[in-house]
Phi, psi and omega in degrees: 000334178092133180275137186212119181205118180297317177300324178293317178299321178297317179298322177297312181296322180295336177270012178060036175246179187236152175226156175216126184214155169297153172294136177258123181292139175099351178263132188299144171247134183231151173291143181298312187279313188265346184063017179281145181296146176250124172280098191297316181298314179298318180295315181295321178296319180296319178293324179292325177295336176278357180095007181274131178252352179225129175245128182218103187205159177277143175215177168251143178241133178096123181300320180265318184290320179047055181278124176291125179220167172259121178267126177237117180236128184236122180292132181259158175302152185300322182295326177290319178298318179295319177299315179300318180292320177298318180294319179294326181293337179250025182306127181288341178285107185296339179283344183279112174239087190288131180278169176298322179297317178300314181297323180289328177293344178290354172291349185233146165266119189238130182230157167235146181201166171245013175284126183296155179299325181288344177269312179234126167287173179297328178295321180289329173300312180298316181293317181297323181295331179295337180287353179301334181293334175296319177297316179299320179296320178299312181296319179297319179299310180302314187288314187271315184285327179257014172054046180301324182290346182253010181301326184245013180292131178064017177276140180257150174053051178286130177249157177305319181296320181294321179296314182297314181298318179297316179296320179295320178295321177298316179294325176296318177301315181295313186290318186268343185236296189291314182297314175300321177298312181300315179300317180297308185291326177301314181287314185296316181292321177298315184287323185267330184237357182053042177235160180251129182286133171274121182298324181293316179292323180295323178298319176297318179298318180296319179297317182289326185246029187305309183295318180298317180291323181295322185264357184295137176276332180218115183289346182299333180294340181268351185302314178301319180293318178296320179296329182276315188262340193238029182241163178289146174276138179275095181256338178208181184272357181286130182279138177277176187294330179290322177298315179296319181293317179296320177299322179292320181297320184281340184281000000 
């Protein structure tokens, strides 16, 4: 569903960091100067009648929070808008009762960010948002491959301190062992075999060869095996998120 919180976004901005998020329906949009409400659907329709397919402007979000953000709205092809509406109509979330206004806003991909226009064009905003799936893959890998959900299964007399210590130890394992391994093999396999490592497959490999990897003097000896067993299969010409990310790192 996506995490969304104006106070959190403000905290990120105050730390001179950046955020990028989908537009959340139902949260007020205000003019920067006058603080007057913006009817977003009406505004987007008016701009589209002028022939504009991209809207990129500053606004305030939240009636009380009034967070300064950059609004980026991109008109999508009709077939994509229709697909979105069909999907919304069968939303599994029973609490979701989508209004006509919500359905019409699906004609647009709408984002908010505090990244300046001179840093990211609207195209780069769209591309950067696509990398969120890499984050989702990382979380899925941690949760499913390392059995995060079973850390406390069948445990007796759990105390808050025990839970915190266990979670910290798990994060230490990831930070000091798995993440450095993943970073090494992603780069090494790309450079030596021109293949992209699957994080899910690599997690299985790490579990099976944990002791060997832990005691290894040189990880390079494992690169051929990782390239053979832990990479994506080339089934089509569409690039996966790691290829795009690696391309961005090198550019």
